[in-house]
N, C-alpha and C positions, 0 to 999 in steps of 0.2 A: 080299147081299156077306158075307162071314162078321165076327164081332168080333175079327177078329186086328187087331192095330195093324198098317197099314201102311208104317211106318217099323221098319225092321232094330233088334229089341231093343238090338242095341251100339251106336248112336246115339239108345238113348234120350235127352232131353232136351238133346240137342245141336240145337237150331234154328240159327234165323239166329244168325250171330257179334254177338259186341259191337259191332266193327269198323261193320259196315253200321247197325246200331241206333242208333247214335252219330254215325255220318256223312250218318245219314236226320233223326235228330234236331237235326244242324246245320245242314241245308239248311232245314227246314222249317221251326228258328226265325230261319232269318240269324246265327246264331253263328256267331264264329273257331270252327272245329275243329281243337284240341289233341291230339283223342283218335287217331286211325288215323296211323298213319307213313307216311306221305307227301310227299317235300319238296313246296312251293310253286311253287318251279322249277324248268326242267329240264334237266339237266348239261349238259356241254361242247354246242357248239351243234358244233366238231368233229365229236363224233362222233353228234350228230344228222343232221350232214349227212352222212359216211359211211353209216346207214341207211337214206337216201334217196337216193342214189346205188345204192344196191345194189337197192331195188327199181327205181328206172328202166334196169341192166341186167341184171334178170332174174335176178340172184343170188339166190338163195331164194326167187324167187316159190313152184317147186314142192317137194314133198316134200323137204330137207334131208335127210341118211344121217342112220339111226339115233341112230348113237352121237353125231352132230353133227359140224358141217363140219371140216374138220381143219383152216382157220385158228383157228377157235376153239380146238378143242382142246388146238395146237401150244400156242397161246398162255395154255393155261391152265397149262399145265406147264411154263410158263418162270415163271408169274407165283409158283409155290409155290416154286421155285429162286432168284427174284431176292428173294424176299418172306420165306420161312420156311427156305432149305436145303433143299429137297426133292423128292426128283427121282421122276417119273412119266413114264411112258414114256406118250405123249397118242395112240396109235394102241391100248391095251389098258389105260390105267387112267385113263383120264377119261372122260367120260359127262356129256353135255348135259343138261340136263332144264328145265323149264317151271318153276324158279323153283326156289326151294329147298324152297317147301312141297313139290312134284309130289317131289323127290328124297327126303324127308323120306318120303312118304307111300310110296315103293317100295320104303325100305329097309326099312321098316315088314314091308310085303308077304310080299317076297321072303325077309327072314330070320330072320321068326316061326311060331310053330306057337301055336296055339291048345294055354293054359295054361302057355305061357310067361312070365315077368318083367320087366318094364323097367326100370329107377328111373331115374326123370329129378326133376330140379331145380324144383320147385313155387317160387312161381307160375310155370306154364308157359304158351307160345303155345299156344292154342287146341288150332293143327291134330293137339300129338303127342299128346293126348286121343283125337282124334277117328281117327289113320292106327293109332293102337296101339289099339286098340276094332272098327278095320277089321280089324286080325291077329288077330281074337281070344284077344288077351293082355291080360296084366294090369298097369295102370301101379302103381308102386310110387314116389308122393311123396319127395323127400330136402326137408322144408320149409328154405326159408332164411329167415329172422328179421333182422327190422330188428333195430338201426340198420346194420348194415355187411352184413347178407344175405348170410356167408362161408358156405359147406356144414359141415355137422360130418363129419369125416370118419371118424369114429368110431361116428356113426350110418347111416354109410353103411355103413362094415365092416359094421354088424352088420344092414344091411337086404336084403344076400345073401345068399341059400339057393340047395338046387339045383337049386330052377326059374328061379333069376334068367339070362338069357341075353345080356341086352343091357342098356349104360348108354347115354341118350341125354342128351348135354351139349349146354350153349348158354351160350358163353364168347364174345365179352361177348354179358351176359346179360339178355335181354329177360324181362320188363320194371324190375326192380332194377340194370342198367347194372353189375352185377358181372363184373368178373374174375380168371379163376384167375389164381393165384400160381404161380411155381415148384413151390415145396411143393407148395400143391396138389395139381396137373399130377401132379406125381411119386408123390405117394402115391395118387391115382385109379391112375396109371399099374400101378404096385407091385399095387393089387389086380388089376386085369383079367389082368393075367398070374399072377399066383395062382387066382383062379377061373376063368383058362380065359375072360376074356369077348369077345362084343366089343361095338366101343363107336361110336355114331355121335354125329359132333358138329355142330352146325350152326352156324357160323362166319360167318354172312352180316355179322355188325360188325365184321370183322375188323380195319379200315383206319379205324373210329371209338373208336379208343382215348385216353382222355388222362393225359398223363403226371402222374404220374412209372408207372403202368400203362401192360405190356407186353402185345402177346396174343400166346402161343408157339402152332400146331398140339399137342395132342395125340399126333400121330402120330407127329411127330420125335422123342419122346419112346424110348429101352431097351426094345424088346420090342412095340410099341404101331404099328408100319406095317404088320404083317400080321395085325391084329385092328383094325383104326380105319378106316371109312367117313367120308370129312373131306366137306362140303356146305357150299359157299356158294355168289355169285350177285352180279349187277350191280346188282340197281335200288337197294340201299341205298350202296356207294360212288359210283354213281355218276348216280345221282337220275334214276333212268328204272326206275321201280318197275313201271310196263304190260308192259315190252316182256315181262317173266318170262323170263329167261335166269340160268338157275340151273349148276350142275355138281356133280359126285361127284369125287373122287382117291381113289382105292385098289387093292389090289391086283388084276391081273388075276379073278383070282377072285371075291372080292368085285363088282366092277365085274359080270361076268357077270353075277351072281344078283343084283345090283339091274337091270340093262337088262333082264333076263327079266322081271322083274315092269312096268317102268315102257312099257315095250313096249305096253304093252296097257290102258297108261290113256291119253295123248295120244298117241303113237307118237315122232310128231316134231311142231315150235314153232318158229316165233319165226325162221323162216330167215334174211333178210333182216337179221335183227337181232343176230343171229350174227354177221356180219360184224365190224358198229359194234361191237361189244363184244371181238371180239378185237386192235381199233386199239384199243378202250381201255382196256382191261389193259398195253396197252404204252407208255401216257402216263406221262410223266417223274417222278422222284420226286416235285418241286415240284408239280404237282396233288394227292398223295397230303398229303403237309405239308400244302401251306394249306386240304386242305379237314377235319384234323381241328383246324387252328387254328383255323379259321369255326366248327365247329361247339363248340369249346369254348367259344369267346365267348358263341355266342348261350344256351349251356349256365348261362355265369356270368348272364346277362343275366336268362333266364327263372329261377333260382333265386335273384335277391336279390330279383325281383317276386313271385315267391310266399313268403318269406319273411317279405317288408313286410305282405304279405297278412294272413299271419297264419298260414299253415300249418307246420306240422313238415319237414324237407327232407331227404331223404337221398341226398345229391351224388351222381354214377354217375359210376363210372373211365370209360363206355366205352356205347355207341351213343346215338340221340337222344332219350330218354326221362328223364325224372324221377319219381321215385316221394315219393310225400309222405304224409302222410298228417293227417284231418283231425280229429283225435282234440282239438286245441287249441279248435275253434268248439263243442266237447260234440256234432259225430254222430259217430253211433254206427254207420252204414251207408253203405257207399262208394256203394254203388248208387245205392240215392234220391238219393247226398249228386248224384250223375252226370243223372237223370234230369229236378234242378230247378235246378242249375246255371244251363243259359242263360236260363231265367226272370232268376232272379236276377241274372246276372256277363253272360248274352252271350257265355260261353264255353264249348264242351266240352271232357270231358275222358273218360276213362276207367275204371273201379274195378276195382282187380286180383281186386276179392274173385273175381271171378268164373275168373282162372286157377288157384286152388287145391279141391283136397280136401277142406283143412282150414280153411275158410272164416273162424275164429276169429282163422287167423294173419293174414287178410287185409283184416278186415272192413271196417277206417278207410283205407284205403292206395288213391289217387287217385294216378294216371299222368299225365301230360302230355308231351307231345314237341315240340322245340324246333330242328324241323327245317323253322322257315319263316323268313319276310324277317322282318331288324331292323323294320319297319313294322309286321307284323303282330306278332310279340311284345311288341311296346310296349304297341300298342292291346290286346292281351290284358290286360297286367299293370296297365292303365289301371283296364279292366272291372275285373278280379279285387278292386282297392283297395277295391272296396265290401261285400266280407268282414269286411277291419276295419274298416270306422267300421259298421259294423251292430252 
């Protein structure tokens, strides 16, 4: 066999994800997993029942339509109108995907050529780097810096070059919890129009925003409807992350482009779950307000515990993650800290440094998730007190 590496050079250095590594560490050590962002309780029982009913009734057990079942596409369009005042044709402007991750991958593969540049907020969700690389494009990070993690819009303007093809935006932002303000969105929209850029927005945490912050889709701003691919999913909002049901909303031309790439990835997925998610999107407003209130309470519980343990805490405006700084402990390496934390405290977290190209910017940042039962969070807080005691 030749000496040529087996892994495509574009993916060099992108081995096992940090989430798989840290979740395996949690299992191996019996630690509380506050690393990977998945709830430890299922979503609404009636939605789970709808999925079971679909399976037993034979709905979706065979290949569903490539764009997604009509019921779900209609529900997504209704959701966009109900919550954001955006009108989409369910037949031509909605595409169902295998979670938001596939939607991002399909968008990058469809819309980018080798040599194109993509500006993205860093720290960025790890799939962004891989998807941009697989498309042969170049990622250009706009670094969000503690304590506020607000984007420097003058820096964004300076990063745009003739090779810039696309902005990849995530708000509410994982892992920092930053939510773009109306003024920030307005400036980003102006820059996109001025430079004729496409924009892909990852909005999976759209319903996980804490007052006084508010989420507004970029596609709702002047000039953005025709150049924005909006992405969201059911996993975070309804606590069924294993179902992997996501969607794209955009103009017919953009949806057709993304669908062309998507059909050669999974082709279709999650048939019976699509019927259940259609029902979930039509749940009453009380479901969404209760979800936000419950998560905000959990955020505050973990926030207080982390501060008491000695962390510097950056309170998130949205998502279900809290970013902290371990410098008060005299620690200088978030990855090493997270590797040792299970032995020290029986808790697993995620080092934010793996989400940065600029390693110095996130070297001492550690992310915890609070989408867990109160009893789990209280036990984790109790264990983390050992850090303060030392």
